[in-house]
N, C-alpha and C positions, 0 to 999 in steps of 0.2 A: 210768241211764235208770232214772227213777224206779214204784216195787212200788206204795206207796202210793197215791193224792191227796192233795195236803195239805188241809186241813181251810177251811173255809170260813164267811162268814158273813154271809152277801149275805140283806141279809134288803127286804123288800118298797123302804123309802128308797135303795136303789139305784138301781131301777125311774125315781121319782122326781128328785130329786139326778139322770140324767142324760138324764133330760126334760128338764126345767129348765135343766138346764145346754146343755140342744140347741139350747131356745129362743135362747136365753140370747146360744150364737155364732151360726146362721144370723141374728137381728139384727143383729149387731157385723160380718157379710161382707154385711148389705144385704139379704138376703133372710128372708121373710116363713113360708117353711116346710122340718122341719128336713131338716136327711137321714137319712141312713146312717153319712156318714163325720162326721158334726154330731158321733151317737154312741160313735162309735167314737173320737170323737179323744178321747172322755173321759171314757172308759173306765180309761183306766190311773191318772187323779190322785183315780175318784169311788170305786171297787174294792181299790184297792193296798192300804188299811191294814186290809179286809175280809176277804182270804186269809192267810190261817194258816201256817207253815212248819213240816216237823216234821222232826224229825231227817236223814233221809234229806235230804231236801230239801237241807237247805241243805249236810248235807254232802259233796251233789253239784256246789255250785253253784246254786244256782237260783231265782231272784230268783222277784220275788213278782207281777213286767215281764213277763216270762217267761208265768212260765202267763198271764196275762193275755194276753196275744198268740199264746198257744195257740190256749184258746181264742176269739180272734177268729177265730183260721182253721179252727178247725176248725165255727163257728155259719154256717150258708152268712145271706147277705141275702134277706132276703125277694125276691120276685119279684112284684113290681107298678110294673115300670116307672118308678120313683121313680130318677132317680139322683144 
């Protein structure tokens, strides 16, 4: 288990790019609204290069995708009624 969290440089651009990517993904799938699935699908490609692993994470063979997936599990989907 990782005792020290990895360093992250998630700036506001990350949110902007996930939002724009979500809009593009929704349009490509024939929808005019962005779903939470769109945002979650883009989390790894958008955030992957922003998570810096420390020595402890690398020695335990933890990947940035694993960390981002754990974050997505922890953060609940807002209860807006959208699907």
